N, C-alpha and C positions, 0 to 999 in steps of 0.2 A: 562416553560420559564416565567420569571418574566415580568409582564406587564409594559409598558412604563409609566413613570410619566407624569403628565399633562404638565410640563415644557418641557419635551422632545418632546411631541407631538406638542406643539406650535413651538418649534425650528424646528422640521422636517417639519411642515407645511409651515413656513416662508421660509426655505431653498428650499423646493420643489417648492413653488410658484415663488421664485426668479429665480430658475433654469429654470423653464418653460418659464418665461419671457425672460431670457437670450437666451434660445434655440430658441424661436420664433423670437426674434430680430436678432440673428445671422443667422438663416435660411433665414429671409427676406433680410438681408443685402447681404448674399452670393448669393441668387437667383437673386436679383436685379443686383448685380455686375456681375454675370455670364452672365445674359441676356445682360447687357450693353457691356461686354467684347466681347461676340459673335458678336454683331452688329458692334462693333468697328473693330474686326478682319475681318469680312466680308467686311466692307467698305474699310479697308486697302488693302485687297486682290484685291478688285475690282479696287481701284485706281492704285495699282501696275500693274494689268493686262492691264489696259487702257494705261499705259506708255509703256508696252511691245508691245502692238498692234501698237502704234505710231512708236516705234522703228523698228518693223518688216516691216511696210509699207514704211519706208524711203528707198531711193534709195541706200544709203550706206550699207543697210543690204542684198541687193540682192545676193552678192557673197556667203553669208552664206546659203541663201535659195537654190541657184542653184549650190550647191556643187555636182559635178558629183559622181555618185555611183549608186548602186542598191537600188532604192527607193521602197516604199511600195504603191505608188499611181498607178493610171491608166494613160495610154497615156504617154504624155511628162513627167508627174510626176514620171513615173516609172524609169526614168534614172537620177533622181536628189534625193539626200539624204540630206534634210535640216539639218542644224547644229545650235542648239540653245545654244551651250556651252558658247557663248560670254555673254549670259544673266545670267549664273549661279552665277556670282559674286554678283548679286543683290538679290539672293534668300537667305532666312534664313534657319536655320536647320529645317528639317522636311518638307520643301516646295518643290513641284515638279511642273515644267512647261511642258505642253504637247501641241503638235499641232496635231489636228485630222482633217481628211478630212470629207466630207459630209456623208460618210458611217460609220464614227466612228472609222476608222483605225488610229492608232497612227503613224503619219508621223515623228515626232521627239519629243524628251523629254530631259530634263536636270534637275539637282537638286538631291534630295534624291532618293534612290532606290525606285522602285515601291512598294507602301505599300498596305496592305490589305484594300479594300474599306470600311470595317467595322471600320478601325482605322482612317479614314479621318474625321477630326473634322470640318474643314471649306473648302469651295470650291467656286470658282468664274469662270465664263465662259463668253467669248465674241465671237460672230460670225462676220466674215467679209470675204472679197474676196481678194485672192492673185493671182498674175500673175502665170500662168502655173498650179497652184494647185486648182483654182476655189474657191468655198465656203469652208472655213475652220473654225474650232473652236479652240480657244486658251483657255486652261484650266489650272488654278492654284489651287493646293490643299495644305492643311496644315494638318499634322498628329497630331498636338497638342504639338509638341516639340519645337515650335518656342519660341522666347523671350516673345511675348505677351501671348501665351498660357501658358508658364511656369509661367508668372506673375499671371495669373488667378488661377493656381494651388497653388501658394505660398499664395495668398490671402485666399484661402480655408483653408490651413494649419494654417494660422495665426488665422482665425476665430475659428477653432477647438481648438487651444491652448487657445484662449480667453474664449471659452465656458468652458473648464476645469478649468481655473482660476476663471471664474464666479461661478462655482459650489463650489469651495473652499471658495470664498468670501461669497457666499450665506449661506453656512453652518455656517461660523463664525458670519456673520451678524444675522442670525436667532437665534443663541445661545445668542448673546449679546442683541438683541431686546427682546427676551423672558425673559431673566434674568431681564432686566430693567422693562419690562411691569408687571412681576409677583412680583416685589419687594414689592409693596403695599399689595398684597395678602399675601405674606409671613409675612409681618408686622401684618396684621389682624389676621393671624393664631396664631402668637406669643401672641398677646393681648388676643385673645379668649381663648387660653390655660391657661392664667393666671386668668380667671374669673371662680369663683366657687360659691357654695351656700353661702359662707361667704362674698362675695363682689359683689353681683349682681347689685349694684348701679354703678359699673364701666361700662364705655361705650367705644366702639371702636372710634378711631379718624376718623372723616369723612373728606375725601379729599375735597379740595376747589372746584376743577373742578366738575361740575354736570354731571358726566359720569356714566358708569355702576358700577364702583367701589364706587362712591358716593351712588348710589341706594342700592348696596349690604351692605354697612356700615349702612345706615339708616334702611334697612330691619332687619339686625341683631340686631341693637340697639332697634328697636321696639319689637323684640322677647325677648330681655333681659328685656325690660320694663314690658312686660306681665308676664314673669317668676318672676320678682321681686314682682309684685303685687300679684301673686298667692302664692309665698312663704310668703309674709307679711300677707296675709289673713290666711294662715295656721298657722303661728306663733301666730297671734292674737287670732285665734280660740282656739288653745291649751292653751294660757295664760289665756284667759277669762274663758274657761271651768274649768281650774285648780283652778283659783281664786274663782269662784262662787261655785264650788263643795266642797271646803274646809269646809265651815260652816256646811252644812247638813251632811257631812261625820263625822265631829267632833261630832255633836249632836248624830248621830246614834251610833258612837263608845262609847260616854259617857253613853248613855242609855243601850247599850249592856253590859258595865262593871257593871252598876247598877243591871241589871237582874242577871248577873253572881254572884254578891255578895249578893244581898238581895231578888232577885226575887222569889226564892223558898220558903222563909219564909214569904214574904209579897205580897199577891195578889194585893194590891193597887199599890205598886211599879211596879209590873209586868205589870198591866193594863196601868198605866200611861206611862211607858217606851215604851210599844208596840204602844200606840197611837202616841207618839212623833215620833217614828221610821217610822210608816206608813205615817204620815204627811210629814216628811222630804223626804221619798222615792218618794212620789207623786210630791213634789216640784222639786226633782232632775230630774224626768222623764219629767216634764214640761220644766225645764230649758234646758235639752239636746235637747228636741224637738225644742225649740225656737232657740238654737244655730245652729242646723242643718238647720232650715229654713232660718236663717240669712246668713249662709254660701252659701246656694243655691241662695238666692236673690242677692248676690254680684257677681255671675257668669254671663257671657254673655248669651243672649238668644240662644236657639238652632236654627239651620238653618230652622227647620220646621215652625218657626214663633211664634208670641206671643199668637195667639188666640184672641178671643174677647168675651165680655159679655155686659150686660145692667145693669148698677148700679141701675137704678130705680127698676128693678125687685128684685135685691138683697136687697135693702133697704126695699121694701115692705114686704119681708120675715123676715128681721132681726129686724126691729123696735118693733114688738109685743113681740119677744123673749127677747130683751135687756131691755124692760121696766120693767121686773121683777127683774133686778139687784138691783135697788134702787127705790122701789115703791113710796118713798116720793118725788121723783123728776119727774117733768112733762117732758115727751119725746114726741115731736111732729114734724111733717113735716111741713115746712113753705108752704104757698100757692104757692110760686114760684116753689116749687118742683113738683107741679102737671102738669107743662108744659112738652112738649115732650122732650126726651133725646136721644142723639146719642149713638150708640154702641162705646165701648172704646177698645183700644189695651191692653187687659189684660185678662188672663184666669179667670174663675169664682172663683176658689179657692183663688187665690191671691187677687182679688178684695174683696172677703168676709172677708179675714183676715185683710186687710187694714181698711175697714169700721168698722169691729167689734172692732179692737184695739182703734181707735179714739173715737168711741161712748162710749165704756166701760170706757175709761179714763175720758171722760166728766162726765159720770154718777157717777163714783167712787169719784171724787173730787168736786162734787156739793152737798152742804148741803140740807137737807130736806126743801121742800118749794121752791127750786130753779127750774130752767128750762133749758132744753137742746133742741135746735132746729136744724133741719137738712134741708138745702136748696140745691136743685139740679137744675142746669140749664145749658143750652148749650151756649157756647160763642166762636164764631169764629172757629168752627171745634173742640173745646175742650169741655169736660164735667167737670163742677166744682161742687164739693160737699163741702159745707161750714157747719161745725159743730161748733155751738156757745153755750157756757154754762155760767151760772151765778155763777160759783164756786169760789174757794178760790184764783185762779190766781197763777201766777208764778213770783217770784222776777226777776227783770231785769238782775241781775248778772248771773242767771242760764239759761237765754234764749239762749245764744250762744252755750251752751253745751247740750241742751235738747234732741238733736237727736243722741248724742254719746251713744255707747253701754255701758250698766251697769251704766249709769249716773242717779243718783236720786237726786232730789232737796231736800233741808232740809224741816223740818216740817212734814206736813201730807203726802208728796210724798216720802215715804221711804219704806224700806223692810217690815216694819210692816203692810203696806197696802196690802201686798201680791204680789207686783210687783217685777220683776226680773231686771228691767232697760233695757229690750230688746225690749219692745213693739214699741216705737217710732223709734228706730233704724231699726227695721224690716219694719215699714211703709215707712221710707225714702228710704231704699234699694230697696223695691219692686216698689215704684213709679218711681224711677230713672231707674230701670231695664227695665221698660216698657215705657220709654219715657215721663213720667209725672213728677210732682213736688209736694212738700208739703211745706207750710209755716205756721208759728204759731205766733200769736200775743196774748199777755196776759197783764192784769193789775191786780195787787194784790188787792183782795177784790171785784173786779168787774167781773172777769171771763176770759175765754180764747176763742179765735176763731182760728180754724184750717181750712185751705183751701187746698183741694185736687184738683189738676188739672190733669185730665186724658187725654191722647192723644186719639183723635178720630180715630176710625177705618177707613181705606182708602180702596177704591176699586182698581182694577188693574190699572186704569189710574191715581191714586194718589188723586182723589177727595174724599171728606168726604162723607160717606154714609148718606142718609136721616134719620131724626128722625122718629121712628116708635112706640115707647113705652112711657108710663108715669108711674109714681109711683103708681098711683091708679090701675094699671093693666089693 
């Protein structure tokens, strides 16, 4: 059997809820009316019985009481057969009037035929004393076929019909309400089906009312935003990789053709071509490694957390190694870097990559006799590493694009220097991924200052951890 759709389930739920409400309300009204009707009927019987009592006690009624005949009483009552037929005209259908003696024997009755006691719906009795008969009981019963009892039954039938009508109305109302309520969802489904890989920038229309549908639309639009960013990163990665790999592949292809044509007869051509091919292969491997690192850096952090490290320890290890890159440049840690440092929210590998890229750039573009200084200090729960050089500087026109991937400034900062144009882009992506930031200031002919601001590691209460280490170890 095919399962119900969501709209059918909503319609059925609304109809069932409405039907239950109608059933409860009808039952309450019927029970209340029935209780009120029973009380009214009993009060009417009692009032009518009181009138009969007064009539029977009147002197003018004595001939009917003292009608000669074989009575059912004792003593003088045995020779009198009371006649209540004069009162039958005042009885309604289904009502019976009886006169009983103190022993419960029926002395006289009138009205409907004697009914089964189980069929008696209402009953009223009055006790009083009569001449000759002594203490008697006057009893008036109603079997439920009187006008008042019939009215109560009619009300019950009307309520039952109303309940059936309410069920039909509830089903129709449920269908209409569900259709109206689900119309925005159907609209969202249509809009969502029209969104594909080619138009991820399209968004669902967000309802003005801040209800659940508003939240649903915003949540779905947030998902589309994340998908769009992910697809854009993938496209950029493919485009960048394709662009940067064209040159080394072209070089390798050219030298392969040279080997094929002259390599067998010319050892010099073979050696030269193999050297170029080996160099370009290494450059491609480095480029691919940096592209993968950049793609990873642009992704969100895993739920396991960022990890932490101490930049002062990493600098203490890196500085002696990096000093060999350009021996003609003085690389030193400023005195301020000897102060205590906080742990930062970044794993050690990422922190090492960031610091290495910045310091290597400073050393690469600083002429012999120049100076590169590294200053590390804590500032308001953050750790700042300032790398300043006295190098060639960067023209102002290039500063806004300096962190763009594959961007290279003119002059000395070009491919001939061995760079791929990804180093600063990787630095920026890693710093932002771990909640930090990077800024760069430069003046042509005077040098460049790069400031790295690392987010301090926090404890479980959110407070910054105390400083424990310094660059001196």
